[in-house]
C-alpha positions as a Python dict, from the first residue, in 0.01 Angstrom:
ca = {
    (1, 'M'): (0, 0, 0),
    (2, 'A'): (234, 14, 300),
    (3, 'I'): (218, 344, 487),
    (4, 'L'): (587, 429, 422),
    (5, 'A'): (613, 281, 72),
    (6, 'G'): (850, 479, -148),
    (7, 'K'): (1007, 670, 141),
    (8, 'A'): (1372, 666, 249),
    (9, 'V'): (1449, 723, 616),
    (10, 'V'): (1764, 768, 825),
    (11, 'I'): (1745, 637, 1183),
    (12, 'T'): (2029, 710, 1425),
    (13, 'G'): (2126, 484, 1712),
    (14, 'A'): (1940, 202, 1539),
    (15, 'G'): (2166, -86, 1637),
    (16, 'Q'): (1955, -181, 1937),
    (17, 'G'): (1673, -71, 2166),
    (18, 'L'): (1428, 188, 2043),
    (19, 'G'): (1626, 264, 1728),
    (20, 'R'): (1627, -98, 1619),
    (21, 'A'): (1251, -119, 1680),
    (22, 'F'): (1191, 201, 1482),
    (23, 'A'): (1404, 77, 1192),
    (24, 'T'): (1248, -267, 1162),
    (25, 'H'): (895, -129, 1195),
    (26, 'A'): (957, 142, 934),
    (27, 'A'): (1103, -116, 695),
    (28, 'H'): (812, -351, 754),
    (29, 'N'): (585, -63, 654),
    (30, 'G'): (764, -3, 327),
    (31, 'A'): (1047, 240, 404),
    (32, 'A'): (1402, 202, 278),
    (33, 'V'): (1617, 261, 585),
    (34, 'V'): (1968, 384, 660),
    (35, 'I'): (2082, 221, 984),
    (36, 'N'): (2319, 433, 1190),
    (37, 'D'): (2496, 329, 1508),
    (38, 'V'): (2837, 383, 1664),
    (39, 'D'): (2865, 3, 1672),
    (40, 'E'): (2889, -103, 1307),
    (41, 'R'): (2842, -470, 1398),
    (42, 'L'): (2504, -402, 1556),
    (43, 'A'): (2399, -174, 1272),
    (44, 'T'): (2488, -442, 1018),
    (45, 'Q'): (2286, -701, 1210),
    (46, 'V'): (1977, -482, 1191),
    (47, 'A'): (2028, -408, 822),
    (48, 'D'): (2076, -778, 750),
    (49, 'L'): (1758, -862, 939),
    (50, 'I'): (1557, -609, 739),
    (51, 'T'): (1703, -739, 412),
    (52, 'L'): (1632, -1099, 512),
    (53, 'R'): (1268, -1003, 564),
    (54, 'G'): (1248, -853, 216),
    (55, 'G'): (1309, -490, 307),
    (56, 'K'): (1572, -238, 202),
    (57, 'A'): (1844, -122, 440),
    (58, 'V'): (2202, 4, 429),
    (59, 'V'): (2448, 95, 704),
    (60, 'S'): (2616, 426, 785),
    (61, 'A'): (2806, 367, 1107),
    (62, 'G'): (2965, 638, 1317),
    (63, 'P'): (2903, 896, 1592),
    (64, 'V'): (2625, 1147, 1533),
    (65, 'Q'): (2821, 1417, 1717),
    (66, 'D'): (3062, 1420, 1422),
    (67, 'P'): (2917, 1659, 1160),
    (68, 'E'): (3097, 1471, 883),
    (69, 'Q'): (2923, 1150, 989),
    (70, 'A'): (2589, 1332, 1000),
    (71, 'Q'): (2642, 1439, 641),
    (72, 'A'): (2762, 1091, 544),
    (73, 'M'): (2433, 939, 664),
    (74, 'V'): (2234, 1171, 442),
    (75, 'D'): (2467, 1113, 147),
    (76, 'T'): (2436, 737, 198),
    (77, 'C'): (2057, 765, 191),
    (78, 'T'): (2041, 973, -126),
    (79, 'A'): (2303, 757, -300),
    (80, 'A'): (2135, 429, -210),
    (81, 'F'): (1770, 529, -245),
    (82, 'G'): (1772, 849, -449),
    (83, 'R'): (1609, 1062, -180),
    (84, 'I'): (1562, 1127, 192),
    (85, 'D'): (1211, 1166, 329),
    (86, 'G'): (1259, 1112, 699),
    (87, 'L'): (1504, 1137, 988),
    (88, 'V'): (1470, 987, 1335),
    (89, 'N'): (1714, 1146, 1580),
    (90, 'N'): (1717, 854, 1820),
    (91, 'A'): (2085, 828, 1918),
    (92, 'G'): (2143, 934, 2276),
    (93, 'I'): (2306, 853, 2608),
    (94, 'R'): (2220, 912, 2972),
    (95, 'Y'): (2353, 844, 3320),
    (96, 'Q'): (2274, 936, 3680),
    (97, 'A'): (2502, 1157, 3889),
    (98, 'E'): (2450, 1384, 4187),
    (99, 'L'): (2516, 1750, 4133),
    (100, 'G'): (2865, 1833, 4256),
    (101, 'Q'): (2989, 1482, 4186),
    (102, 'D'): (2930, 1477, 3811),
    (103, 'D'): (3214, 1418, 3566),
    (104, 'P'): (3266, 1714, 3328),
    (105, 'A'): (3389, 1482, 3053),
    (106, 'K'): (3072, 1273, 3075),
    (107, 'M'): (2858, 1586, 3081),
    (108, 'R'): (3024, 1715, 2764),
    (109, 'E'): (2989, 1379, 2589),
    (110, 'L'): (2619, 1360, 2670),
    (111, 'I'): (2546, 1710, 2543),
    (112, 'E'): (2749, 1646, 2228),
    (113, 'V'): (2566, 1322, 2148),
    (114, 'N'): (2214, 1423, 2249),
    (115, 'V'): (2208, 1788, 2143),
    (116, 'L'): (2480, 1843, 1884),
    (117, 'G'): (2405, 1505, 1727),
    (118, 'T'): (2044, 1605, 1676),
    (119, 'L'): (2143, 1946, 1541),
    (120, 'Y'): (2409, 1811, 1305),
    (121, 'C'): (2186, 1537, 1163),
    (122, 'T'): (1893, 1773, 1121),
    (123, 'N'): (2111, 2037, 958),
    (124, 'A'): (2245, 1782, 710),
    (125, 'A'): (1908, 1621, 636),
    (126, 'V'): (1715, 1938, 553),
    (127, 'Q'): (1965, 2032, 282),
    (128, 'S'): (1852, 1729, 78),
    (129, 'M'): (1497, 1677, 209),
    (130, 'R'): (1239, 1838, -18),
    (131, 'R'): (941, 1740, 192),
    (132, 'G'): (928, 1500, 482),
    (133, 'S'): (934, 1438, 853),
    (134, 'I'): (1187, 1460, 1135),
    (135, 'V'): (1121, 1280, 1463),
    (136, 'N'): (1331, 1366, 1766),
    (137, 'L'): (1356, 1170, 2090),
    (138, 'G'): (1244, 1381, 2382),
    (139, 'S'): (1176, 1301, 2746),
    (140, 'L'): (967, 1423, 3037),
    (141, 'S'): (1307, 1480, 3200),
    (142, 'M'): (1311, 1811, 3011),
    (143, 'V'): (1131, 1969, 3308),
    (144, 'G'): (1433, 1893, 3527),
    (145, 'Q'): (1514, 1556, 3685),
    (146, 'P'): (1725, 1532, 4003),
    (147, 'T'): (2053, 1340, 3961),
    (148, 'A'): (2025, 1366, 3582),
    (149, 'L'): (2079, 1734, 3515),
    (150, 'A'): (2292, 1691, 3203),
    (151, 'Y'): (2033, 1458, 3053),
    (152, 'S'): (1751, 1691, 3154),
    (153, 'A'): (1930, 1984, 2992),
    (154, 'S'): (1976, 1786, 2672),
    (155, 'K'): (1607, 1698, 2653),
    (156, 'G'): (1507, 2056, 2724),
    (157, 'A'): (1722, 2145, 2424),
    (158, 'I'): (1545, 1879, 2215),
    (159, 'A'): (1209, 2037, 2296),
    (160, 'S'): (1341, 2377, 2184),
    (161, 'I'): (1496, 2231, 1868),
    (162, 'T'): (1168, 2061, 1785),
    (163, 'A'): (959, 2374, 1826),
    (164, 'G'): (1203, 2603, 1648),
    (165, 'A'): (1273, 2370, 1357),
    (166, 'A'): (903, 2298, 1306),
    (167, 'A'): (829, 2669, 1274),
    (168, 'E'): (1126, 2734, 1046),
    (169, 'L'): (1072, 2437, 815),
    (170, 'Q'): (694, 2442, 784),
    (171, 'E'): (694, 2639, 460),
    (172, 'K'): (936, 2385, 311),
    (173, 'G'): (693, 2104, 385),
    (174, 'I'): (916, 1945, 650),
    (175, 'R'): (745, 1847, 973),
    (176, 'V'): (932, 1817, 1304),
    (177, 'N'): (796, 1640, 1613),
    (178, 'A'): (935, 1471, 1921),
    (179, 'V'): (826, 1158, 2103),
    (180, 'C'): (873, 1114, 2477),
    (181, 'P'): (857, 737, 2525),
    (182, 'V'): (885, 487, 2807),
    (183, 'A'): (1004, 135, 2729),
    (184, 'W'): (1253, -122, 2851),
    (185, 'T'): (1587, -27, 2698),
    (186, 'R'): (1951, 6, 2799),
    (187, 'M'): (1884, 373, 2868),
    (188, 'S'): (1595, 300, 3102),
    (189, 'V'): (1826, 81, 3311),
    (190, 'A'): (2044, 388, 3368),
    (191, 'D'): (1743, 584, 3498),
    (192, 'T'): (1700, 510, 3867),
    (193, 'R'): (1356, 675, 3873),
    (194, 'A'): (1215, 519, 3558),
    (195, 'D'): (917, 288, 3560),
    (196, 'P'): (924, 153, 3206),
    (197, 'S'): (665, -87, 3074),
    (198, 'G'): (666, -277, 2748),
    (199, 'P'): (938, -346, 2493),
    (200, 'P'): (1070, -85, 2247),
    (201, 'E'): (843, -229, 1978),
    (202, 'T'): (542, -74, 2152),
    (203, 'I'): (671, 275, 2066),
    (204, 'A'): (752, 205, 1701),
    (205, 'P'): (400, 254, 1553),
    (206, 'L'): (396, 614, 1680),
    (207, 'V'): (724, 694, 1506),
    (208, 'T'): (611, 525, 1185),
    (209, 'Y'): (290, 729, 1194),
    (210, 'L'): (480, 1056, 1242),
    (211, 'L'): (707, 969, 948),
    (212, 'S'): (407, 899, 725),
    (213, 'D'): (186, 1125, 517),
    (214, 'R'): (-104, 1040, 747),
    (215, 'A'): (58, 1280, 996),
    (216, 'A'): (75, 1560, 738),
    (217, 'K'): (-94, 1807, 973),
    (218, 'I'): (116, 1721, 1278),
    (219, 'T'): (424, 1936, 1347),
    (220, 'G'): (593, 2105, 1641),
    (221, 'Q'): (444, 1856, 1889),
    (222, 'L'): (588, 1674, 2190),
    (223, 'V'): (407, 1343, 2202),
    (224, 'R'): (415, 1143, 2524),
    (225, 'F'): (369, 766, 2493),
    (226, 'A'): (400, 569, 2816),
    (227, 'H'): (221, 286, 2995),
    (228, 'G'): (-42, 265, 2723),
    (229, 'A'): (-123, 636, 2745),
    (230, 'L'): (-83, 863, 2443),
    (231, 'H'): (-109, 1240, 2468),
    (232, 'V'): (41, 1565, 2343),
    (233, 'M'): (242, 1770, 2590),
    (234, 'G'): (213, 2149, 2608),
    (235, 'Q'): (512, 2371, 2548),
    (236, 'T'): (636, 2574, 2842),
    (237, 'S'): (417, 2882, 2887),
    (238, 'P'): (354, 3143, 3158),
    (239, 'K'): (140, 3040, 3453),
    (240, 'G'): (-136, 3268, 3568),
    (241, 'P'): (-175, 3512, 3716),
    (242, 'V'): (53, 3762, 3542),
    (243, 'L'): (89, 4053, 3785),
    (244, 'K'): (153, 4406, 3665),
    (245, 'S'): (273, 4714, 3845),
    (246, 'D'): (423, 5047, 3744),
    (247, 'E'): (688, 5007, 4012),
    (248, 'W'): (827, 4690, 4168),
    (249, 'D'): (1055, 4675, 4471),
    (250, 'V'): (1181, 4387, 4686),
    (251, 'D'): (887, 4407, 4928),
    (252, 'S'): (621, 4411, 4658),
    (253, 'I'): (790, 4120, 4476),
    (254, 'A'): (810, 3924, 4801),
    (255, 'E'): (444, 3991, 4872),
    (256, 'A'): (350, 3878, 4521),
    (257, 'F'): (522, 3543, 4574),
    (258, 'E'): (384, 3497, 4924),
    (259, 'R'): (26, 3581, 4831),
    (260, 'Q'): (-26, 3499, 4462),
    (261, 'L'): (273, 3337, 4291),
    (262, 'E'): (374, 3069, 4538),
    (263, 'P'): (418, 2744, 4339),
    (264, 'E'): (164, 2477, 4424),
    (265, 'D'): (342, 2191, 4249),
    (266, 'P'): (721, 2231, 4268),
    (267, 'A'): (928, 2024, 4030),
    (268, 'W'): (1088, 1814, 4303),
    (269, 'V'): (743, 1695, 4414),
    (270, 'R'): (639, 1596, 4063),
    (271, 'W'): (920, 1352, 4010),
    (272, 'G'): (755, 1019, 4074),
    (273, 'V'): (830, 887, 3725),
    (274, 'A'): (1136, 1017, 3548),
    (275, 'R'): (1092, 970, 3174),
}
């Protein structure tokens, strides 16, 4: 039996790129899929392709940053397939801009799509999802990427959403994970520091696995998949040593940084690859 047989999944931003690959792979593995995209023409093309191959797919086109559209996707899934078992929060945008020269309107749009879109879709899905899996799209940019601060902020938020939702929803049997992929997509073209390798289809098996019951014990994880390497990323945590004193003043704090807390690997040195 196919690994996603009997499951119904909503995938946002599925008209092209990673979302299209996730949708076609999930359908090939037995899932009934709701295809979302802001471009209804592209979404319909993907749904038609899945149907032509013998799968099940319907379209719910519209922007994820509209809470009514987020709810409409879930309603479409339950109306068409009688249930919702999975959600892939793939829809997102990015661009490069130097700090001080960024466009506030573009910054707002990015945060609304990447962060609010994920929140709205998740909020809508869990109201109807009895058990299941949510997969968010994260990025290594969450640690802070120069010339992409809005995008970095959005992916830091995705990491927090993933961890918080996983903890909150665990008792309801809903798992929440994030993948941090690298592949050739429209978004990677906008990343001047990216070094993508492989088509979007190389990432799809990971998402299908996380949607499946075979990943029943996996939740709250940030999974990095790039250049053939697969690993789980640690959540942000304190670095050692943790220094304690009954009384701190400016001099003692300065001495602590100069002698024991001086960073050995500052973020701006780490940025060789930006995804």
